[in-house]
C-alpha positions as CSV (number, residue, x, y, z in Angstrom):
1,M,0.1,0.2,-0.2
2,E,0.9,3.2,-0.8
3,E,2.1,5.7,1.9
4,N,-0.5,8.4,1.1
5,K,-3.5,6.4,1.0
6,K,-5.5,5.4,4.0
7,R,-4.9,2.3,5.7
8,M,-8.2,0.2,6.4
9,T,-8.7,-0.5,9.5
10,T,-11.4,-2.5,12.1
11,N,-13.5,-0.1,14.5
12,Q,-10.7,-0.2,16.9
13,G,-8.1,1.0,14.3
14,I,-6.5,-2.6,13.9
15,P,-5.1,-2.9,10.3
16,V,-7.1,-4.6,7.9
17,D,-4.8,-7.4,6.0
18,N,-8.1,-8.1,3.5
19,D,-11.2,-7.0,2.7
20,Q,-12.8,-9.3,0.5
21,A,-12.0,-13.2,1.4
22,S,-13.5,-14.3,5.1
23,I,-11.2,-16.4,7.1
24,T,-12.2,-20.1,6.2
25,T,-10.9,-23.5,5.9
26,D,-9.2,-24.5,2.8
27,K,-11.7,-27.3,1.1
28,Q,-15.2,-27.6,2.0
29,H,-15.5,-23.8,2.9
30,M,-16.4,-23.5,6.6
31,T,-16.3,-19.4,8.0
32,L,-14.4,-19.5,11.1
33,L,-15.5,-17.5,14.5
34,S,-12.6,-16.5,15.1
35,D,-11.9,-14.2,11.9
36,T,-13.1,-11.1,14.0
37,H,-13.3,-8.5,10.7
38,L,-16.0,-10.5,9.5
39,V,-18.0,-11.0,12.6
40,E,-17.7,-6.9,13.4
41,K,-18.9,-5.6,10.1
42,L,-21.8,-8.3,10.1
43,A,-22.5,-7.6,14.0
44,H,-22.6,-3.9,13.4
45,F,-24.7,-4.2,10.0
46,D,-27.6,-6.1,12.0
47,R,-27.1,-3.0,13.9
48,E,-27.2,-0.1,11.9
49,R,-30.8,1.2,11.9
50,I,-31.9,2.0,15.1
51,P,-35.8,3.0,15.7
52,E,-37.1,5.4,13.5
53,R,-39.0,8.4,15.4
54,V,-42.7,7.4,16.3
55,V,-43.6,10.3,14.8
56,H,-41.4,12.7,12.2
57,A,-39.6,9.6,10.8
58,K,-39.5,11.3,7.5
59,G,-36.9,14.1,8.0
60,A,-34.1,16.4,6.3
61,G,-32.0,19.1,8.4
62,A,-29.2,22.0,7.9
63,H,-27.0,23.8,10.4
64,G,-27.1,27.4,10.3
65,Y,-26.9,30.5,12.5
66,F,-29.9,33.2,14.2
67,E,-29.1,36.5,14.4
68,V,-30.9,39.4,16.9
69,T,-32.8,42.1,14.5
70,N,-34.2,43.8,17.2
71,D,-34.1,44.4,21.1
72,V,-36.3,42.1,23.0
73,T,-34.6,42.4,25.8
74,Q,-37.6,44.2,28.0
75,Y,-39.2,41.5,27.7
76,T,-36.6,38.2,28.3
77,R,-33.0,38.0,29.5
78,A,-31.9,34.9,27.8
79,A,-28.3,35.6,26.8
80,F,-28.4,34.6,22.7
81,L,-31.1,37.2,22.7
82,S,-29.3,39.9,24.4
83,K,-28.5,42.0,21.7
84,V,-28.6,43.0,18.2
85,G,-26.8,41.7,15.8
86,K,-25.6,38.9,17.9
87,K,-25.5,35.5,16.1
88,T,-26.6,32.0,17.9
89,E,-25.2,28.4,15.6
90,V,-28.3,26.7,15.0
91,F,-29.4,22.8,13.7
92,A,-33.1,22.5,11.7
93,R,-34.8,19.6,11.3
94,F,-37.7,19.6,9.8
95,S,-40.0,16.8,9.3
96,T,-43.5,15.1,8.4
97,V,-45.3,13.6,11.5
98,G,-47.1,10.5,10.5
99,G,-45.4,8.8,8.3
100,G,-42.0,5.9,8.2
101,R,-39.2,7.1,7.1
102,G,-39.8,5.9,3.7
103,S,-43.1,7.7,3.4
104,A,-43.6,10.5,0.9
105,D,-42.7,14.6,1.5
106,S,-45.6,15.4,-0.5
107,A,-48.0,13.1,2.1
108,R,-50.9,15.5,3.5
109,D,-49.6,16.2,7.0
110,P,-48.2,18.7,9.6
111,R,-44.9,19.6,9.1
112,G,-42.5,19.3,12.5
113,F,-40.2,22.5,13.0
114,A,-37.6,21.9,14.8
115,V,-34.5,24.2,15.7
116,K,-31.8,23.6,17.9
117,F,-30.2,26.6,19.7
118,Y,-26.4,25.9,20.8
119,T,-25.9,29.0,23.2
120,E,-23.9,29.8,25.8
121,D,-26.1,28.9,28.4
122,G,-27.0,25.6,26.9
123,N,-29.5,24.6,24.2
124,Y,-32.3,26.2,23.5
125,D,-34.8,24.0,21.6
126,M,-38.0,25.2,19.8
127,V,-40.2,22.6,19.1
128,G,-43.0,23.1,17.1
129,N,-44.9,22.6,13.5
130,N,-45.7,24.6,10.2
131,T,-48.9,26.0,12.2
132,P,-50.2,27.5,15.1
133,V,-51.9,24.9,16.3
134,F,-53.0,21.2,16.9
135,F,-55.4,18.9,16.7
136,I,-56.0,18.0,21.2
137,R,-55.1,20.0,24.6
138,D,-54.3,17.2,26.9
139,A,-51.4,15.6,26.3
140,I,-53.0,12.2,27.7
141,K,-55.0,11.9,24.2
142,F,-52.0,11.6,22.4
143,P,-51.1,8.2,21.9
144,D,-54.2,7.5,21.0
145,F,-54.5,10.2,18.4
146,I,-51.5,9.1,16.4
147,H,-52.3,5.6,16.4
148,T,-55.6,7.3,14.5
149,Q,-53.2,8.3,12.2
150,K,-50.5,5.4,11.9
151,K,-51.9,2.0,9.9
152,N,-54.8,-0.2,11.0
153,P,-53.5,-2.8,13.6
154,Q,-55.0,-5.7,11.1
155,S,-54.6,-4.4,7.4
156,N,-51.5,-2.4,7.9
157,L,-53.1,-0.2,5.9
158,D,-54.3,4.0,5.8
159,D,-58.1,3.8,8.3
160,A,-59.9,6.3,7.0
161,D,-62.8,5.3,9.8
162,A,-60.5,5.8,13.0
163,F,-59.0,9.1,11.4
164,W,-62.6,10.9,11.2
165,D,-64.2,8.6,14.2
166,F,-61.4,10.3,16.8
167,M,-61.4,13.7,14.8
168,S,-65.4,13.8,15.1
169,L,-65.4,12.4,19.0
170,T,-62.2,15.2,19.7
171,P,-64.6,19.0,18.6
172,E,-61.2,20.6,19.1
173,S,-59.5,19.6,16.5
174,V,-61.5,21.0,14.1
175,H,-59.3,24.4,13.5
176,Q,-56.1,22.2,12.9
177,A,-57.6,19.3,10.9
178,T,-59.3,22.8,8.7
179,I,-55.5,24.1,8.3
180,L,-54.6,20.4,7.3
181,F,-57.2,19.9,4.9
182,S,-55.9,23.2,2.6
183,D,-53.4,23.4,0.5
184,R,-51.2,24.0,3.8
185,G,-51.3,20.4,4.5
186,T,-48.8,20.0,2.0
187,P,-46.5,22.6,1.6
188,A,-44.1,22.5,-1.5
189,S,-40.9,22.3,0.5
190,Y,-39.5,22.8,3.7
191,R,-38.2,25.8,2.4
192,N,-41.8,27.5,2.0
193,M,-43.7,26.7,4.7
194,H,-43.9,28.9,8.2
195,G,-42.6,28.0,11.7
196,F,-44.5,28.0,14.8
197,T,-43.7,27.4,18.7
198,S,-47.8,27.2,19.0
199,H,-47.8,26.9,22.7
200,A,-47.5,29.5,24.5
201,Y,-44.3,29.6,27.0
202,M,-42.9,32.1,29.0
203,W,-40.5,35.3,28.8
204,Y,-38.6,36.6,31.7
205,N,-36.0,39.7,32.4
206,E,-33.8,40.7,34.5
207,K,-36.0,42.3,36.7
208,G,-37.7,39.2,37.1
209,E,-41.0,40.5,35.0
210,H,-41.9,37.8,32.6
211,F,-44.6,37.4,29.8
212,W,-46.2,34.6,27.8
213,I,-45.0,34.8,24.5
214,K,-45.6,32.3,20.6
215,L,-42.9,32.9,18.4
216,H,-43.4,32.7,14.6
217,F,-40.8,32.5,11.8
218,K,-42.0,33.8,8.7
219,T,-40.6,32.0,5.6
220,D,-39.0,34.6,3.8
221,Q,-38.8,32.4,0.5
222,G,-42.5,32.8,0.4
223,I,-45.8,30.2,0.7
224,K,-45.6,27.9,-1.4
225,N,-47.9,25.2,-1.3
226,L,-48.9,21.8,-3.7
227,T,-52.8,20.5,-4.9
228,R,-53.8,17.2,-4.5
229,E,-53.1,16.2,-7.5
230,E,-49.9,17.6,-7.4
231,A,-48.6,16.0,-4.3
232,T,-50.0,12.9,-5.0
233,A,-48.1,12.6,-8.4
234,L,-44.7,14.0,-6.3
235,A,-45.3,10.7,-4.3
236,G,-45.2,8.5,-7.0
237,T,-42.2,9.9,-9.4
238,D,-40.1,12.2,-6.5
239,P,-41.1,11.0,-2.3
240,D,-38.2,12.9,-1.1
241,H,-38.6,15.7,-3.4
242,A,-38.6,18.4,-0.2
243,T,-35.6,16.9,1.2
244,R,-33.7,16.9,-2.0
245,D,-35.2,20.6,-2.7
246,L,-33.6,21.7,1.0
247,F,-30.3,20.1,0.3
248,E,-29.7,21.4,-3.6
249,A,-30.3,24.7,-2.2
250,I,-28.1,25.1,-0.2
251,E,-25.3,23.2,-2.0
252,K,-26.3,25.6,-4.4
253,K,-25.6,28.7,-1.9
254,D,-29.4,29.3,-2.7
255,Y,-29.5,30.1,1.5
256,P,-33.2,29.6,3.2
257,S,-34.2,31.7,5.5
258,W,-37.0,32.9,8.5
259,S,-37.8,36.4,9.8
260,V,-38.8,35.6,13.3
261,Y,-41.2,37.5,15.4
262,V,-42.7,36.8,19.0
263,Q,-46.3,38.0,20.5
264,V,-46.1,38.9,23.7
265,M,-48.8,38.6,26.6
266,K,-48.7,39.8,29.7
267,P,-50.2,37.0,32.6
268,E,-53.0,39.9,33.5
269,E,-54.0,40.0,29.8
270,A,-54.2,35.7,29.8
271,E,-56.6,35.9,33.1
272,R,-58.8,37.7,31.4
273,Y,-58.7,37.0,27.8
274,G,-62.0,35.5,25.7
275,F,-60.8,31.8,26.1
276,D,-58.0,29.6,27.8
277,A,-54.8,31.1,26.4
278,F,-52.6,28.6,27.0
279,D,-54.3,26.2,25.0
280,V,-53.0,25.4,22.3
281,T,-56.2,24.3,19.4
282,K,-56.2,28.1,19.5
283,T,-54.4,31.5,18.0
284,W,-53.8,34.7,19.9
285,S,-55.2,37.2,17.4
286,Q,-52.2,39.3,16.3
287,K,-54.7,42.4,16.2
288,D,-54.5,41.9,20.0
289,Y,-50.8,40.9,20.2
290,P,-49.4,42.0,17.3
291,L,-46.0,40.1,15.9
292,I,-43.0,41.8,17.0
293,P,-39.5,41.3,15.3
294,V,-36.9,39.6,16.6
295,G,-34.3,38.4,14.2
296,K,-33.4,36.5,11.4
297,M,-32.7,32.3,11.2
298,V,-30.8,31.7,8.3
299,L,-29.5,28.1,7.1
300,D,-26.3,27.9,4.7
301,K,-24.5,24.3,5.7
302,N,-25.4,20.8,4.7
303,P,-24.8,18.1,7.1
304,A,-21.6,16.1,6.1
305,N,-23.6,12.2,7.2
306,Y,-27.5,12.3,7.6
307,F,-27.5,9.5,10.0
308,S,-24.7,11.5,12.7
309,E,-26.3,14.8,12.4
310,V,-30.6,14.6,11.2
311,E,-31.1,11.0,12.1
312,Q,-29.7,11.6,15.6
313,A,-30.5,15.1,16.0
314,A,-33.0,15.3,19.6
315,F,-35.2,17.9,20.4
316,S,-36.7,18.5,23.7
317,P,-39.8,21.7,24.2
318,G,-38.7,21.2,27.9
319,N,-34.2,22.2,26.6
320,L,-35.0,25.9,27.6
321,V,-31.9,28.2,28.9
322,P,-32.4,31.6,31.7
323,G,-35.0,33.8,30.4
324,V,-36.8,31.0,28.9
325,A,-39.7,28.4,30.7
326,I,-43.0,26.4,30.0
327,S,-46.4,27.4,30.0
328,P,-49.5,26.5,31.9
329,D,-50.1,24.4,28.6
330,K,-51.1,21.0,29.6
331,M,-50.4,19.5,26.0
332,L,-47.1,21.1,26.2
333,Q,-45.8,19.8,29.8
334,G,-47.3,16.2,28.9
335,R,-44.2,17.0,25.7
336,V,-41.4,18.3,28.1
337,F,-41.5,14.4,29.3
338,S,-42.0,12.9,26.1
339,Y,-38.9,14.0,24.2
340,P,-36.4,12.8,26.4
341,D,-38.0,10.3,27.1
342,T,-38.1,8.2,24.1
343,H,-34.5,9.4,22.8
344,R,-33.5,7.8,25.8
345,H,-35.4,4.5,24.5
346,R,-33.7,5.2,20.7
347,L,-30.6,6.7,21.3
348,G,-29.4,5.6,24.6
349,T,-29.2,7.3,27.9
350,N,-26.6,9.3,26.8
351,F,-28.5,10.4,23.9
352,D,-26.8,14.1,24.7
353,M,-23.2,13.6,23.9
354,L,-23.7,13.1,20.8
355,P,-21.4,15.5,18.8
356,I,-24.8,17.3,17.4
357,N,-27.1,17.3,20.3
358,A,-23.8,18.1,22.3
359,P,-24.0,21.7,24.5
360,K,-21.5,24.3,23.5
361,A,-21.8,25.4,26.8
362,Q,-19.8,23.3,29.6
363,V,-20.8,20.5,30.9
364,N,-21.3,19.9,35.0
365,T,-23.3,17.3,36.3
366,Y,-23.2,14.3,38.2
367,Q,-25.0,12.4,36.0
368,R,-22.6,9.1,35.5
369,D,-22.0,6.3,33.3
370,G,-24.9,4.4,31.0
371,A,-23.7,3.0,27.8
372,M,-22.1,5.4,25.1
373,N,-20.8,8.1,27.7
374,M,-18.2,10.2,26.8
375,H,-17.2,11.8,29.0
376,S,-13.7,11.1,31.2
377,Y,-15.6,12.4,34.7
378,T,-13.5,13.8,37.5
379,G,-14.3,14.6,40.5
380,P,-17.2,13.2,42.9
381,N,-20.3,12.1,41.6
382,Y,-22.7,13.2,44.3
383,Y,-24.2,16.6,46.0
384,P,-24.2,18.1,47.5
385,N,-20.5,18.2,48.7
386,S,-16.9,19.3,50.0
387,F,-14.7,18.9,46.9
388,D,-14.9,22.1,45.3
389,G,-17.9,20.5,42.9
390,A,-20.0,22.1,40.7
391,T,-23.2,24.0,42.2
392,P,-27.0,25.4,41.4
393,D,-26.8,29.6,41.3
394,K,-30.1,30.5,42.6
395,K,-30.3,33.5,40.1
396,Y,-31.3,31.6,37.1
397,A,-34.2,30.6,38.5
398,A,-37.7,31.6,36.4
399,P,-40.4,33.5,37.9
400,P,-42.7,31.4,40.5
401,V,-46.3,30.4,39.1
402,D,-49.1,30.4,40.9
403,T,-50.7,27.3,41.1
404,A,-53.0,27.2,43.5
405,G,-56.5,24.9,43.5
406,I,-57.7,21.7,43.7
407,A,-55.7,18.9,42.0
408,A,-58.1,16.4,39.8
409,R,-58.8,15.2,36.0
410,H,-59.7,18.9,35.2
411,E,-62.1,18.4,31.8
412,Y,-62.1,21.4,29.2
413,V,-65.7,22.1,29.1
414,L,-66.3,22.1,25.4
415,S,-68.1,25.5,24.0
416,D,-68.6,27.2,20.7
417,A,-65.1,28.7,21.2
418,D,-63.0,25.7,19.9
419,Y,-65.3,26.8,16.8
420,V,-65.1,29.9,15.9
421,Q,-61.3,30.1,14.6
422,A,-62.0,27.3,12.0
423,G,-64.8,29.5,10.3
424,V,-63.1,32.0,11.0
425,L,-60.1,30.6,8.8
426,Y,-62.6,29.4,6.5
427,G,-65.0,32.0,5.9
428,Q,-62.6,35.2,6.3
429,V,-59.3,34.0,5.7
430,L,-59.4,32.0,3.0
431,S,-59.9,32.2,-0.6
432,D,-62.8,31.1,-3.0
433,Y,-59.6,28.7,-4.5
434,D,-58.3,27.8,-1.1
435,R,-61.8,26.9,0.0
436,K,-62.7,25.2,-3.1
437,N,-59.6,23.1,-2.5
438,L,-60.3,22.3,1.5
439,V,-63.4,21.3,0.5
440,G,-61.9,18.8,-2.3
441,N,-59.1,17.9,-0.3
442,I,-62.1,16.8,3.2
443,V,-64.3,15.3,0.9
444,A,-61.6,13.2,-0.8
445,H,-60.7,11.4,2.8
446,L,-63.9,11.9,4.4
447,G,-65.9,10.1,1.6
448,N,-64.0,7.0,3.0
449,A,-65.1,6.8,6.0
450,Q,-68.3,5.0,7.0
451,K,-71.3,7.4,6.4
452,R,-72.5,7.6,10.5
453,I,-68.5,9.2,11.0
454,Q,-68.9,11.5,8.1
455,L,-72.1,13.0,9.1
456,R,-70.8,13.0,12.4
457,Q,-67.6,14.9,11.3
458,T,-69.5,17.0,8.2
459,A,-71.6,18.6,11.3
460,I,-68.9,19.8,13.4
461,F,-67.6,21.6,9.8
462,Y,-71.7,22.9,9.3
463,K,-70.9,24.4,13.6
464,A,-67.6,25.9,12.4
465,N,-69.2,27.9,9.4
466,E,-72.0,26.8,7.7
467,D,-71.2,26.7,4.2
468,Y,-68.0,25.1,5.5
469,G,-70.1,22.3,6.0
470,T,-73.0,22.4,3.5
471,Q,-69.8,22.0,0.6
472,V,-68.6,19.0,2.5
473,A,-71.7,17.6,2.7
474,K,-72.7,18.4,-0.7
475,G,-69.4,17.1,-2.0
476,I,-70.0,13.7,-0.2
477,G,-73.2,13.6,-1.4
478,L,-74.9,13.8,2.2
479,D,-78.4,15.1,3.6
480,I,-77.9,18.3,4.8
481,E,-81.0,18.2,6.5
482,E,-79.9,15.5,8.9
483,V,-75.9,17.4,8.9
484,K,-77.9,20.5,10.3
485,K,-79.9,18.5,12.8
486,L,-76.8,16.5,13.9
487,A,-75.2,20.4,14.0
488,A,-77.6,21.5,16.5
489,M,-77.7,18.7,18.7
490,S,-75.0,18.5,22.1
491,H,-71.7,17.3,21.4
492,E,-72.8,14.5,23.7
493,D,-76.4,14.0,21.6
494,R,-74.6,14.2,18.1
495,V,-71.9,11.2,19.7
496,K,-75.0,8.6,20.4
497,A,-77.4,9.8,17.6
498,T,-74.2,8.5,15.5
499,A,-73.1,5.6,17.6
500,K,-72.3,2.1,15.4
């Protein structure tokens, strides 16, 4: 071998003499277990695949930076937002939600929009979607909801009955369902969609004052969507079109960017808002809480290795730096547990030591050992100690929040407020073209469900907006008088009237 060529080795760096022939007996070849190079190759190959994400399995990502463009220090003490012009390294991952890693990028599905900020105070993760709301508002419903978006457990086929049965039994979903079945449910690319925290979070400043906020990442490339027909065609001709689009745009230095804004609500305003300000199925009116510019995110570097950086990237809405904290949002609080828990299952207990997840800030913790530990710890492994170990600092505490009250399974009382924003979206925001496509998309999907489920769901659309329900009923061929009758009922009576 020439000196300037790379020498092949095992995973332990031991030189390999031959990579084309196993060690065997001479005649009647019998492979020997003592061929450690062969065993290592086969054993590693068997383990090349880690469990795919239960949700957000299909995705693409890129590196870049976030730059502060406006002063928001009156609202937050977060160091990475401390001055105009400050830049922070980021890694962003975009994804579909329901499908597996082999699914099509053009599927009708919310899109994950996750950004990891490598700040001087540790990693801050913005883990959102391309929609400002979600289907449900309590994390206890999440496993059931996701089951309805996956394959039928018997046939392993998509199940319109399960999808719409759950939706129609959970009317709070109508706002997100309306967005999903509009053309925004099939973005043309990851570069042509917005991103949202969806949840409210707390920002708090140096004075200890706190505010409730929602972040908006507005694409500078402009919104561009696919029609149902275009999305179906792409699924067959280029199922990785969004992954390809992001990678190729960055390769040719057409760097995508997003302008970042924040909505800010004072604590006393949340107490008297027209509905629960922490209900993730609803948005805050931008008339009441206008968008305040914060900064700009630019993605300018592709991953060197997809598996190491995109597939092993692990985000959590609980990764919050000083200046940011969670809110009294039941769905968010469930996610704060679930995300790191699934990473420990999928990647291992030390997932946060992988290069893509490791913070740039110094880590001082008393957590030890576990599989694939990459730290060489010295000193004590307990606290308190008298050996000059790391100590907590109260100055980093978030402001206290009053949570006095009765601990119980408090249920949201379904009200007309759950239908209002979906009705406004249909009647006042969408264009005639968008409404036509929305109805067509719903009819094409809901039309595959049982008639009793069609009636129940269409009645919910009718409660949101009479024309909305009427057009869906007409498209499916339902008796509009029967839909009106169901819409006039309480939710409980409507469920009984459409029971199997």
